[in-house]
Structures are given as structure tokens and as C-alpha cells.
C-alpha positions as CSV (number, residue, x, y, z in Angstrom):
1,M,1.3,23.4,-38.9
2,A,0.6,24.8,-35.4
3,L,-2.3,22.3,-34.9
4,L,0.0,19.4,-36.0
5,A,2.7,20.5,-33.6
6,A,0.2,20.7,-30.8
7,L,-1.1,17.2,-31.6
8,L,2.4,15.8,-31.7
9,H,3.2,17.5,-28.4
10,T,0.3,15.6,-26.7
11,V,1.3,12.2,-28.0
12,R,2.6,10.1,-25.1
13,A,6.0,8.5,-25.3
14,P,5.8,4.7,-25.6
15,A,5.4,3.2,-22.2
16,A,7.1,0.1,-20.7
17,T,5.4,-2.4,-18.4
18,I,6.7,-3.8,-15.2
19,D,5.1,-7.0,-13.8
20,V,6.0,-7.7,-10.2
21,A,5.3,-11.2,-8.7
22,V,5.8,-11.8,-5.0
23,K,5.9,-15.3,-3.6
24,L,6.2,-17.0,-0.3
25,P,9.0,-19.4,0.4
26,D,6.8,-22.4,-0.7
27,G,6.0,-20.6,-4.0
28,Q,2.5,-19.5,-3.0
29,P,1.6,-16.0,-3.9
30,L,1.7,-13.2,-1.4
31,A,-1.2,-10.8,-1.6
32,D,-1.3,-7.3,-0.2
33,A,2.4,-6.7,-0.4
34,V,3.3,-3.0,-1.0
35,V,5.2,-2.3,-4.2
36,T,6.8,1.0,-4.9
37,V,8.8,2.1,-7.9
38,Q,11.2,5.1,-7.7
39,S,13.3,6.4,-10.6
40,T,17.1,6.4,-10.1
41,G,17.6,8.4,-13.2
42,K,15.4,11.2,-14.4
43,K,13.5,12.7,-11.5
44,L,9.8,11.9,-11.6
45,A,7.1,13.7,-9.6
46,P,5.3,11.7,-6.8
47,A,1.9,10.3,-7.6
48,A,-1.0,12.7,-7.0
49,P,-2.8,12.5,-3.7
50,I,-6.0,10.3,-3.6
51,H,-8.8,9.6,-1.2
52,A,-8.8,6.0,0.2
53,I,-10.9,4.0,2.6
54,M,-9.8,1.7,5.3
55,D,-12.9,0.0,6.8
56,Q,-13.4,-2.1,9.9
57,M,-15.1,-5.5,9.5
58,H,-15.1,-8.7,11.5
59,R,-12.9,-7.0,14.1
60,M,-10.2,-6.3,11.5
61,F,-9.0,-3.4,9.4
62,V,-9.9,-3.9,5.7
63,P,-7.6,-3.8,4.0
64,E,-4.9,-4.7,6.5
65,V,-2.3,-2.9,4.4
66,L,-2.9,0.3,2.4
67,V,-0.4,2.3,0.4
68,I,-1.2,6.0,-0.5
69,P,0.7,8.9,-2.0
70,V,1.8,11.6,0.5
71,G,-0.9,14.2,0.9
72,S,-3.7,11.7,0.5
73,S,-6.7,11.4,2.8
74,V,-8.2,8.3,4.3
75,S,-11.7,7.7,5.7
76,F,-12.2,5.1,8.4
77,P,-15.9,3.9,8.3
78,N,-16.9,1.2,10.8
79,S,-19.0,-1.4,9.0
80,D,-18.6,-3.8,11.9
81,S,-21.4,-5.0,14.2
82,V,-19.5,-3.5,17.2
83,S,-17.9,-0.1,18.1
84,H,-14.3,0.6,17.6
85,Q,-11.9,3.2,19.0
86,I,-9.0,3.5,16.5
87,Y,-5.7,5.3,17.0
88,S,-2.2,5.8,15.7
89,F,0.9,6.8,17.7
90,S,3.2,6.6,14.7
91,P,5.4,9.6,14.1
92,A,4.2,9.9,10.5
93,K,0.6,10.5,11.8
94,R,-0.8,10.6,15.3
95,F,-4.6,10.6,15.8
96,Q,-7.4,9.0,17.7
97,F,-11.1,8.6,17.1
98,P,-13.3,8.1,20.2
99,L,-15.5,5.0,20.3
100,Y,-17.8,5.0,17.2
101,R,-19.8,2.8,14.9
102,G,-21.2,3.4,11.4
103,K,-20.6,6.8,10.0
104,P,-16.9,7.7,10.1
105,Y,-15.2,10.8,11.5
106,P,-13.9,13.3,8.9
107,P,-11.0,11.9,6.7
108,V,-7.5,12.0,8.0
109,V,-4.8,13.7,5.7
110,F,-1.5,11.9,5.7
111,D,1.1,14.5,4.9
112,R,4.3,12.9,6.1
113,L,6.2,9.9,4.6
114,G,6.4,6.7,6.6
115,V,4.4,3.7,7.8
116,V,1.5,4.5,10.1
117,I,0.4,1.6,12.4
118,L,-3.2,1.6,13.5
119,G,-4.8,-0.1,16.5
120,C,-8.0,-0.3,18.4
121,N,-8.3,0.5,22.1
122,I,-11.1,-2.1,22.5
123,H,-9.8,-4.9,20.3
124,D,-6.1,-5.3,20.9
125,W,-5.5,-7.8,18.0
126,M,-6.7,-5.3,15.4
127,I,-3.7,-3.9,13.5
128,G,-3.7,-2.0,10.2
129,Y,-0.9,-0.4,8.2
130,I,-0.8,2.6,6.0
131,D,2.4,3.2,3.9
132,V,2.6,6.8,2.9
133,T,5.0,7.1,-0.1
134,D,6.4,9.7,-2.5
135,A,6.9,7.1,-5.2
136,P,5.5,7.9,-8.7
137,F,4.3,4.3,-9.1
138,Y,2.9,2.2,-6.2
139,G,0.3,-0.4,-5.4
140,T,-0.3,-3.7,-3.6
141,T,-0.2,-7.2,-5.0
142,D,-3.5,-8.9,-5.8
143,A,-4.7,-12.4,-4.8
144,Q,-2.3,-13.9,-7.3
145,G,0.6,-12.0,-5.7
146,T,1.1,-9.8,-8.8
147,W,1.1,-6.0,-9.5
148,T,1.5,-4.3,-12.9
149,A,2.4,-0.7,-13.9
150,E,3.2,1.2,-17.0
151,V,6.3,3.4,-16.7
152,P,8.5,5.5,-18.9
153,A,11.8,4.0,-20.0
154,G,14.5,4.5,-17.4
155,Q,16.3,3.1,-14.4
156,Y,14.2,2.1,-11.3
157,H,14.5,1.1,-7.7
158,I,11.8,-1.3,-6.8
159,T,10.9,-2.2,-3.2
160,V,8.4,-4.8,-1.9
161,W,7.2,-4.6,1.7
162,H,4.7,-6.4,3.9
163,P,4.4,-5.9,7.7
164,R,4.6,-9.6,8.4
165,M,7.8,-10.3,6.5
166,R,10.6,-11.8,8.4
167,E,13.4,-10.9,6.0
168,Q,16.7,-9.5,7.3
169,T,15.9,-6.1,5.8
170,P,12.3,-4.7,6.1
171,T,12.0,-4.6,2.3
172,L,13.0,-6.6,-0.8
173,V,14.9,-4.3,-3.2
174,R,15.7,-4.7,-6.8
175,E,17.3,-2.3,-9.4
176,L,15.9,-2.5,-12.9
177,S,16.6,-0.8,-16.3
178,I,13.8,-0.8,-18.8
179,E,13.4,0.4,-22.3
180,S,10.4,1.7,-24.2
181,R,7.8,-0.9,-25.1
182,D,9.6,-3.5,-22.9
183,R,7.6,-5.8,-20.7
184,V,9.7,-6.9,-17.7
185,T,8.6,-9.5,-15.2
186,L,10.3,-9.4,-11.8
187,T,9.7,-12.3,-9.5
188,L,10.7,-11.9,-5.8
189,Q,10.5,-14.8,-3.4
190,L,10.7,-14.5,0.3
191,A,13.4,-16.6,2.0
192,K,11.6,-16.8,5.4
193,P,7.9,-17.6,6.3
194,M,5.6,-14.8,7.2
195,R,4.7,-13.9,10.8
196,P,1.2,-15.2,11.8
197,A,-1.7,-13.0,10.7
198,P,-3.9,-11.2,13.3
199,M,-6.6,-13.4,14.8
200,E,-9.6,-12.9,12.5
201,G,-12.7,-11.9,14.5
202,G,-10.8,-11.8,17.7
203,S,-12.1,-13.2,21.0
204,P,-15.8,-13.9,21.4
205,S,-15.6,-12.2,24.8
206,W,-15.5,-8.9,23.1
207,D,-18.7,-9.3,21.1
208,G,-20.6,-6.9,23.3
209,Y,-18.4,-3.9,22.4
């Protein structure tokens, strides 16, 4: 009986599934949009910290947008053919790496919530974004503009954010109630076109750096 009770205790409650689709005003998918899901009912613990990588390639941050749980660490290798000197003056995390190429400096720990904006002192057009969240469920949309998560039944606050959105508020927000074994598809379409993307590759005049 004790063994049976232990086995029953370890059985997971049936999960529900949330599918989020993010579209541009013309109906095309929006990739790399940050999706966070917060419970508005039962308190859920934040997602566990992870180790992530934001590379530098073709004079750009790759990925341009990264979302991580608070307490996570990020490495910044430079796989580019030139050196970079990256920095952040954002209140959520301030740091700077002197000019380097190849092997990265030690990982940076992001222990405060907020959006961290990265730049390069050599290549002004290089901009990257790290969204540090305490949400229990989070991610970015794929090339088809979709993101999927399994969640317990409950009430949720869902936000979608991208640094180049022109919406009146910085995020798209929806409230959602979901039952066990449900599969809910939430489609969010931007009303305004996106701001232009950074210039890929930058200016040829910087190739020597």
C-alpha cells in the first residue's frame, strides 16, 4: 500500500497545452517574439535558471532576442571574423567586455528582472536584447511565429513582446482560463508594422575591426 501511494503521488496531473501564434499586420508570422505566461491564480514558482548563449556573427547578435529565467547565466562567444567590444548600460545588468574575438569572457549572471539592451562599441548598429523573466513558462516564437507550452489547468496572463514592435503598449497582453487536457490556440496579430531590423553585416568600412 505504501508503494502504491508513493507511485500515485508521483503521477503528474493532466496538463493543458497553450499554442501561441504571433502575426504581423499582413498575416505573416513574427519570429523571435518573447512569450511569457504568468499564473493569475495559484502561485507558480519561476522557471529554473539556465545557461544560454548569445553569439556574435556577421556583425550581429545571434539571436537578436533572448529570454531567460532570472538567475540564469549567458556566455557571449565571438564567432565573427572581426573583434567586438560588447556592453550593457541597462539597469537590470551593467557590464562591458573589452575588445575580443573567439573565446568568450566568463558567463554573465542575470539576477535582476528586466530587459537588458546590448551594444558594441565598435559596430554601432549591433543591438541585442535579453529579457530576464520570473515567469514559470517562457520562450520565443519559431520561424512560423508559434510557441507551445504545457501548463497546469488555471488562469494565466500571457504577454508577447518584441523590441521592434510599434504597438501603443510595449507588449500584447491576453488573459486566458484553461482546463486540464485542453488545447488552446491563441493568435495575436500586430496592428502596426515593425520597426526596421538592424543592418545585417553593417558597413563594409568596419571590416578591419
